[in-house]
N, C-alpha and C positions, 0 to 999 in steps of 0.2 A: 070243870078248869071255870067252865062259865058262867055256873052259878053257884060259885062267889061272892059271898057278902065283903067286896073288900070293903079294908077306910081310907074311903081317896079323903082328896080335904083336897080343895080348888084355892086354893092357896103353900102349897106347895110347891117352896121355890124350880125345882123343875124341870116346873108347867107341865108338867105330865098326870095333875095328883096323884104324887111318892110313887109311880108308878119308869119314872122316867131311867131306870135301872137295863127295865127292856130296851132300853134304843140298843145296851152296848150286844144284841145277840146279831149283830148287823159285825160289824167285826167279828167277832168268833166263825163266823162264816166263809169268810176269804179263804182262807187254804180249799177250804171240798171247792167253793167252787172256784175257784182254782183250775184245782184239778183237774174239776165233770169239763171244767170248756175246753181246758186242757183237748182231755179227751176228744173232745167233736171238733176238734179244731184240729186234729186229727185225719179223722175220721172224717173229713170236706177233702183233708188234701191227698189223701190218697186217694176218697176216687177222681180229681178235678188232675192231680198227673197221672193217674193210670188207669184211668176210664177214660178221662176228655170231658166231663162235664165243667157246663161254665160256673161260676159262678154263683151268677143270680137264683144260676137255678137247684139253692140252700134259702132261701127268703126266707117259705114259709114255715120251713129248720127253723134256720137261727132266729127268726120271728116265735118259737111255739119253744124255742132251750131257755129263754129271755124271761117267757114268760112263766116253765114253771121253771127255772131259779128262783125267782120273783116271789113268786107262788106262795112255795116250799119254806127261804127263811123266815115274813113276814107273814104269810096263812095265818099262822097262829096268837098275832100278833090282833088278828081280829076281834077274836074271840074278847078283849077287851071296853070295846067301840061303845056298844049300852053302857057299859057301867061307866066309861069313862066322858061323856054325852049329858046322859043321867049329875054328873057332878061336878055339870061345868053351868049346867040349865041350875038346880039347887043353886050355884057360889055367885053366879051370876043375878039372878032372884035377889039374895038373901040377901050380898053388896050391894045392893042396889038400896034397899027401902034404909042401909044401913046413912052411904053416898047422901041417902032425901030427906033424910031424919038428922047429919047433918049440917047439907046444905040451910036447910030450916032455923032453926037451932043458931047459923054464921047472919044468915040477915037478918033473925029476927034481932040481934043480941048489935049484927057489926053498923043494918043497917036502915032498922030501923027507932033505936035509940034504945036499944037493952041495958046491960051492963055495963059501969063502970070497964077501963079498958087490963088487965092485970099485966101483961110481955110477961106473960110466966117463961117463955121457951124462948129466951133470948132470941129474932126475932122481929115481935113484938103483931107488929095487924099482918107481917107482912106471912108471917109461916103458917098462919090459917091456913090463907088465901096461896102460898106457893106451894099445901098441902090439897089441898081440893081440886087445883088443875094438877097432881099429881093425878089424883083417884080420877080424874076422868080423863087422863091422856091413856092410860089405867085400866084402864075400858070398857075404851075406843078398841083400840088395839086387841082384843078379845075376837 
């Protein structure tokens, strides 16, 4: 499965390269994890009530159960990490080049006295400033 050539899109609205639907896995496992947790709680309660064990004696068992549960649910998703990292790098590289070109053209047009102003977007020169600021903000959040 890790060798599948997925067509991941760095600009996909789900923020996960088009794999956002996989986040629905965790809620799907909730009933199973609740049932397993109830079984373990019953086993620990039985030892405490009838064998006189103390709760701190089960600290390592509880930690192990939590780690196993988390790995059982989220472990299979780890196979997508290398592809997501690659898409992230490719997207940042590609959009950085696009942003650089856009900023250079903006600088040439508006600050160095390039072309006449046309204000076709309804915002006038502020529209381009707002666009650049939004792109820089989105880029810095990643």
